[in-house]
N, C-alpha and C positions, 0 to 999 in steps of 0.2 A: 637656302632655308629662310623661311620668314621669321623674323624676330621683331620684337616691339620697337627697338631703336631703328631698325631698317624701315619698318612701316611708317614711323613718324617722319623719316626723311622723305618718303614717297608722298604722303598725304597732307602733311603740314599741321596747322593748328587745329585744336579741338573746337567744335562749334559751341556756342553758349547754349546750354540746355536747362530747361526747367526740371526740378526734381519730380519724380514719379512718372509724369507723362510730359514728354517734350515733343512738340509738333512744330518743327521749323518750316513745314510745308503748308501749313494752314489748311490741311485736309479735314480735320475734325470740325464738325459743326458746333455751334454754341452749346455748351452744356455737356457735350460728349466727353471731353477730357475730365471733367469733374466726376462723371459717372464711372469712368474707367479708374480714376484715382480712388474712389470709394471702394470699388471692387478689389483693387490691389490692397487697400488698407485692411479689408476683411481677411485677405490671405495673410498679410503680415501680422495681424493680431493672432491668428491661429498658429503661425510659424514665425515666432519673433526673431529668429536668427536670419530669416530670409528677407532680402531686400529686392524688390522688383522695380525695374526701370523700363519704361516704354519710350522708344525714340522713333519718331517718324521724321526722316531726313532725306534730302536728295543728295546722294553720293555721286562723285564724279564717275563717269563711264569708263575711264581709262584703266581702272584697276578692278579686280574681281570683288564682288560683293562680300564674300566671306572675309577677305582681307580687311575691308572697311569695318565690318562688325567686330572682328578681333581687335583692331586698332582702337575703335571707339570704346569698347568695353574696358580695355586697359587704360586708355588715356582719361576716360571719364572717372575712374576710381569711385564708382557708385557706392561701394561698401564703406568708403572712407580710407584715408591713407594708412590708418593703423590696422586695417583688415585686409591683408594681402595673403597670397598663397593659400594654404589649407584653411585659413581663417576667413576666406572670402566666400560668403554665402549669397552674394548678389547674383541676380539673373537679369540679363538685358534682352528685351524683345526689340529688335531693330526692323523697321519697315521702310522700304524705299518705294513709294507709290509710283514713281516715274519709271524705275527699272523693273517694277513688278516683282520684287524679291523681298523676302523676309528671312530672319534668322533668330534663333534663340541661343544666347551665349551664357552658359552657367559659369560662375566663379569656381576656382579650384576646389573649394570646400564642397561644392555640389556635384562636381563632375563624377566622382565615384558612385553617386547615388542616382543621378539622372542619366540614364543611358541615351546615347545618341539616337537610337531607333525610336525611343519614346518621345524625344523632342521633335524629331521629324514628323511623327504621328500628330503631334499637336499642331504643327504647321499645316499638315495636310487637312486636318479637321477645320481649320480656320480659312483655308485657301479659297473655297467658293465665295465666302463673304468678302474677303480681300479682293478677289477678282472682280466682284460687283461693286467695289469701292464702298462697301458697308463696313467701315473701319471699326465702329463701336461693336457691331455684332461679331465680327471676326475676333476682336480682342476678348469679348465676353466668352466666346466658345473656347478660345485658347486658354484664358485664365481659369475657366471651369475645369478644363482638362488638367491644367497645371496643379490646381488644388487637389484633384483626385490623385494625380501622380505623387504629389508630396505626401498625401495620406499613406500611400503604399510604401514609401521609403522612409517614413518618419521613424525616429528613434524613440522607443518608449523608455521611461525611466526605470521601470521594473526589469525589463529585459536587458537594457544597455546595448542592444544591437539594432541595426537597421532591419526593418521588415522588407520583404522584397516581393517580386512577382513581375511577370512581364506585363507591360501596359498594352 
């Protein structure tokens, strides 16, 4: 069974990452990270509990990509040390341009709301742009879909319940 401590033993230290958009691969052209950060800022203003982190990083080939995404999300503590478990509303988008793989990892607070099928759909929508190495376009498509998905599952103060629907 894969656990966080076991994963740390396998992959080692966490890379140094910039907040919001971290590109350790230097794939984003000048200005693209800023545009993506602004788009994420718009989402976070609409949904203040949600914290979005984009990571473009080259992960070692010897371990499966989903394991790396799981490890980095937990090691990165993007929501902050005080927001763990059901209070973790962070969402990480991990992209490895060399492995040609991407993942969306929601925090435990978002997992019941964001169904795995919907997250796969967001990756499928952005896939053609990512395959063409158009990172900004792919992330725009993904973030637009994420914002729509968050709209469908957001909790209204009047109702006190999450709205739903298949994405």
